C-alpha positions, 0 to 999 in steps of 0.5 A: 639156674637162679631167678632174678626177676619176673613180671606178672599181669593177671586177669579174670577169665570167664570160668566162673569159680569153683564151687568145690570146698577142697581149695589150695593155698593161693602161694602155690599157684606162683610156685608151681611156674617155677617148676614149669620154667625149671622143666623149660629151661633145660628142655631149651638147651637141647633145641634143635638137636635132633635128640628127643630123649635127652630133651625129655630127660633134661626136663623131667630131672630138672623138674623133679628137683623143682617139685620137691622144693615145694611144701606139698605132700605130692604124688604123680598121678600122670607121668612119665610112666610106671615106675619100671619104665621112668626112673623119675615123674613116674606114677605114684611117686612122692614129691614134695618137701612136707609129705609129713604134714603139707597139703596132700595134692595129685599132679599130672606132669608133661615135662616136656609136651613137644618132644620132636617139636623141641628137636626139630626147633618147630613151633609150640613146645611147653612144660605143662603141669596141673595140680588138684586135690587128692582125688580130684585128677582122674588117673588115665592110662597111657592110651588115645582119647577122642576129644572134643573141646570148644571155648568159653561163651557156649550154651552147656551141651553145645558139642557132645561125642554122642553127635555126628560131626556134622551135628557138632559142627552145626550146633557150634555154628548156630549158638555162634551166630555164623554159618559151619564153612566160617569155623575154624578146627583144630585138628592133629595132623595123624593118619588116623584122623584122615576120615575125620578131616574128609568129613570137615572139608565136605562140610566146609570147615578151616582146619588148621593141622598141628604136628603135636601139642594138643594140650596148646590145640585145646586151649587156642579155643578160649583165645579168640586171637587164634580164630580156633573154634573147636578141637576135635579128634584123638590124642593121648589121655594124659594130655586130655586130663592136663587140657581139661584142667586149663579149660576148668581153669579159663572156661570151655567145654570138653569132652573125652572117651578112652579109646582101646585097641587090645586088652592090655590096654583095657587091663592098663585101664583097669589098673588105674581104676576104671571099669566103664570103658564106655563112659564119656568124661566131662571137664569135672570128671577129669579134674576136679576141685581147686585145679591149677594149671601151669605151663612154660614155652619151650619153643615159640608158639601161639599160646607163649614165647619160647625160652630166649638166651641173651646178655645183659650189660653188666649181668652176664648171661641171662635166660628169659621165659614166659609162662602162663598159670590158671586157678580154678577157684578164681578163674585167675589167669596169669601171664607171667615173664621171667628173666634168670640168670645163669651160672 
C-alpha cells in the first residue's frame, strides 16, 4: 500500500491535559495512524470471506511491518498472546527501528478487534492500538474484566464497580438530570450478561446490545450522537486497557476489575505482575502518562467508516481509510481520512 493523500480535522476534547511529565514526541501521533491503516487495509481484503484466522493474521503481519518503520524502542505489553502461541506482536516482543536510542514506549495492540465481524462483513470492526511511556500501560492478562464506563461531563466517581447496577444507573440519571428509564446502556450480547440485562430491563433502561467490539462500545459513551450513556458488563481485559487509553484522551470515567475463573488465570495474572486480585482499576491505573490511542475502521461502524476500494480516473485502484487518533497530553482528537494507491 502506497499512501497518496490524507486529510485530518482536529478538535480539542473536554479532557484535561495529562499532568504526567513523560511526554511523547508529537510526530509519533500521526505515525501511529499509519500502523492502524496498514492493519485495517490488510484485514479488509478478507471481509465477508468467513475466515476469522486469515483476517487476523493479515492485520497482524502488516501492522508488525509498519511498527518496524517507526523510530521507537517499543515493547508489546498487550498483543496476540505469549511468544509460544503468537509468531508476531506477542507480549514482550520488541518493535521499532530505534532500539538503541528511540523513545522507550509500551504498546497495546488489537490488530483486528472484531474478527467475527470481519468474517461476516458485519458492522464495527477496527484495527486498534495504544502507546504510552514505558511502564504506563497495565500488562493485563488475556482474561475477562468487569467494566463500567461513562463519557465526560459527570462528577468524579459517578459510577463504581463497588455499587449495584441500580445505584450506578440512579447516579448517572441524577447527574444528567433525567429519569433512569431515559438512559441507554451498551452491553455485549453474551449469555453471561443475562442477569445484568434482566436488571436493566427491570429498571426500564434502554439497552443497546452489540455482537462484538467493546472498545468501540466504551468510546461510544463519549459521543452524544450515539445516545449511549453507559457501558456495562464484562469483556476482555486487554480491550479494557485499550478502551481506558481512549478515555484518558477524550475524557470520561472507567473502572475495571479482573475476573478469575480458575487457578490458571490467577497464575497468568501473577506472571504479569498482578498480586491484588480484587483490585478495581481506574483510568490512570490502566493507561497512565502521555498515552496515545489510534484506530482505523475495517468495516463500517458507528465510530468509523470501513475500508473502501475504489478506482480514480487516471490513478488506478485506491483504498480509502477512516481513522481517529487521540492524545492524552493535549486532549486533541484527530479524525483522518486517507486515500492510498495500491500496487
